[in-house]
N, C-alpha and C positions, 0 to 999 in steps of 0.2 A: 050419855049421848051415844047413839048408834052410829058407827062409822062404816062407810061403804068402801069397796076395794079401791076406788079412785083416791079417796082421802088417805088411805093407808099407803098407796103407791106414792102419792105426793109427799107425804111425810118421809118416806124412805128416800125418795129422790132428793129432797131438801138436805137430809143428813149426808147423803153421798156427795152432793154439790159442795157442802161445807167442808168436806174432806178432800175436795179438789178433783172429783171425778168428772171429766169432760163429757163423757157419754151420758151421765146422769143429767147434766145441764141441758143437753140436746133433748133428752126424753121429757124433762120438765117443761121445756119450751114447747115441745110438740103437743103436750096436753094443755098448757095454759095460754099459749099465744092466741088461739081462736077465741077462747073465752074472754080474754082481755080485750081483744079487738072488737068483739061483739058488744061488750059493755061500753067501750070508748065510743064506738059508732053511734050507739043509742044516746049517749050524752052529747056528742059533738055534732053528729049528722053529716060529717064530711070524711070520706074514706082516707084521704091523704093526711089530714090532721089527726084522725084517729090512729093511724099507723105511727105518726110522730109521737103521740101521747104514749102509746104502747112501747115504742122504742125508748123513750125517755124513762119510762117505768122500768124496763128491763136493764137499762144502764144502772139505775139506782139499785136494782135488785142485785146485779153482779157485784156492786161495790159493798153492799151492806148485808148480804145474805148470811155471811159468817157471824154477824152480830145477833141474828134471830135466835133466841133461846128456846122458844117453844115451836117446834116444827108443825104442830097441829094448828098454830095460829097463822100459818103461811097464807091461806086464802084471804083472811081478814087483813093481814099485813100488805099483801100485794095489791088488793083492791083499794086499800086506803091510799097507797102511793099513786095508783092509777087515777083514783078520784081527784086527787090534788093536781095531777098533771092535766087532767081534763078541765078542771076549773081554771087552771092557768091559761090554757088555750082558749077557753070560752071568754075569759076576761080580755085576753089579748085581741080576740076577734071583735069583741064589743068596743074596745078602745079604738081599734082600727076602723070599725064601722062608724063610730062616732066622729072620728077624725075625717073620714071620707065624706060623711053626711054634712058635717060642718063646712068642709071645703066646698062641697057641691052647692050647699045653700049660699055660701059666700060668693062663689062664681056666678050662680044664677042671679043673685041680688045685684052683683056688680054689673053683670051683663044687662040686666033689666034697667038699672039706673043709667048705665052708659047708653043703652039703646034709646031711652027717653031723652036724655040730654043730647045725644048725638043726633037723634031725629030732629029735635027742635033746632039745635045749632047747625047741623049739617044742611038742613033744608035752606036756612038763611045763607049760610056760607056757600053752599053749592049754587044757589040761585045767583049770588053775587059774582061768583068766579066762573060760571059755566061758559061764558063767551070769551074768556081771556085766552090769549095765545099761550102755548105751552111754556115758552121761556119766561113769561111773566107769571104764569100760574106757579111755576117752581119757586120763584122768589116770594110770592105771597104766602105760599104754603110754609116755606122755611122761616119766613120772618114773623108771620102772625100765628101760625099753628104750632110751629116748633120753637118759637121764641128765640131764634138765633139772631145774632147781631149782624149788621151790615158787613163787618170784617169777617165774621165766620162764613157768611154766605159767599163772600169774595173768595175765600179759600176753598170752599166746597165746589163751587161752580167754575172756579178759575177764570173769573171775569173781573175787570177793573172795578174798584169801589165806586167810582163815578157812574159806571154803567148800572151797578146794583141800585144806587140811589135814584137814578133817572128812571129805571124800570119800575121801581116801587112807586115813584111819583105818577108814572104813566098808568100803573095798575089802579091807584087810588082814583084817578080821573075816569078810567074805564068803569070801575065799580060804581062810582057816583053816577055816571051816565046810565048804567044799567038799572040802578035803583030808581032814579028819577024818571027814566023812560025818555030822556031827551035824545037818545041816539037813534039811528036808523036800524031797523031790524030786517 
């Protein structure tokens, strides 16, 4: 196999890095960082995530470069690490997208079902209570929609229990009148 000057330089830099030469590491990165970034970007399609994949690859390289026995295998070795890091990021993105899509579908289906049920229920409820005075509407809302007890409403609105009961009675009568149309409009 014919080797070019860049391959020979890479092998020499790898050997120098393994011997602890800091300048050799900088030169090796100057040659390989753009190549790795270009490869990662083609795989991932996102600049920031590609940089993350390359950064993770370089971290592994710095930890395990001393164990590389064949310096000519550096390109294959480094691209293998980068490939696995890209796959990890792609899988993470897919999981995140699946979670986001599932959540979005859930929210949309819940909103749609709530909209349908609220539209049907709200129209009826809104029609029944639209003419109630505000202080009576509060009680009706808390008692019937929020399912609070008379005692709880008493504490929330700070009015006597007897007043809560009488206003609920009054509300029922007003709603009945509104529904049957017996009242004056």
